[in-house]
N, C-alpha and C positions, 0 to 999 in steps of 0.2 A: 058091631060092625059099624065101624065109622068112613061113612065120605067128606071126600073133600073136593074141591074145586074152587080154583084160586082164582084171582080174576084184577083186571089191574094194571098189567106191563106195558112197557111201551116203548116208540121210542125218541130219546129229549138228548138235552146238551150237558156237558160239564156245570155243577156248582145248580144244578136244577130240582126238584122236593117231586115226589111219589111217593102216594100209598095205595100197598097192594093190598088186596083183602080174599080171607079164604072161608069158604062159606060150609063148613062141617052139618050133617047131620046123626040125628041121632040121639035121646032123652037123656044120654048120661055123657056130653057133650064137655060137661062143666069140672069131671072127674078125669077129662085128659088131661096132660104137660102137653102143650103147643106150640111147635119150633117152622121155623126159616130156614132152610137150604138151600145152596144155589149151586148151580155147577157153572163155568166157562167152562168156552169150547177148548178139548182138549187137555184138561182137567178134571181132578177126578172133584169129587161132592163134596162140599163143606159145608158146615155148619155158621148161622147166618143166628138165631137166635132162638130166645124160646122164654116160654112164660108158663108156669102152673094154674092151679085153677084159684089160686091165691091173689093173682096177678103180681110173684115173683116174677124176675127177670135174669137174662142173661146172656149175653153178647160175646161174640170172638171181638173180638181188639179188634181186628180191621174196618166194623161199621164200629165201637162202643163212640159217642156223640153224636152220632150223624143219620142211629136207626136207632126206632123206636117200638117195640110190640107191647098190640097191647092186644084185651079179647071185651067181648061184647058177650056171656054166659048167654043173655037168652035171646038175641039173636042166632046164636049159637057161630058166632065172628072170631078169628083172629085178624089183625091187622100188621101191615110192618110200615111205620113209616117215613121217608127215604129223601132225608133229605145232601145239599151241599153234592151229590154225586158225583163219582167220579167215573172213567174210561176204565178203569180195573173193575168196577160193579157190574161189569156187561158175564148178564149169563139169564140162566132159565132159572127164575125162582122156583127152589118149592116149597108146598104146605106140609106139616107129618105131624103123627095126633101120636101120643102112647097115653097107656088109663097108666092111670097117681093119682090115686086118693089119698094118699102120705100127699102131694105134692110136692113132689120132687122136680129140679131140676137135669132136666138129661141132654147131652152132647150129639147122643145115640144107641141107638136099639127100636128106632119109631120100626113101626107096623105099615104104618096109614099110610098113603102117600097120595096126596095130590095130583095131577097132567102137568101142569108147569107152566110160567109164565113170564115171558118174553122180558125182559128187561134189556134195552140195550142203550147207549149211554155215548155222546161223540163229542172229543177233547172241541 
């Protein structure tokens, strides 16, 4: 079992930067592929980025070049650095975990989720 708690959301203006954090529990945190998803009002949840235990990363095209995912396996924490924020980035951001000792990137199939943190970007 993995429990995830996100933090760092807020109200920002277009062009601002923000870093989200996701603290995970469990001794095998480093064996999990971690990901960020987001859900805007009235829309389906969408994939944002993922990072393997080897720190291989993957990004959705909509955030590539603006967002950076990273992790600290000692602190059991994954981060999402968001730069050049746009109003269309407004959403609830969720952290997710999926066990992968092989270190694969996944864009779906995550069984563990946090409660989400709201990010609102005004124009």
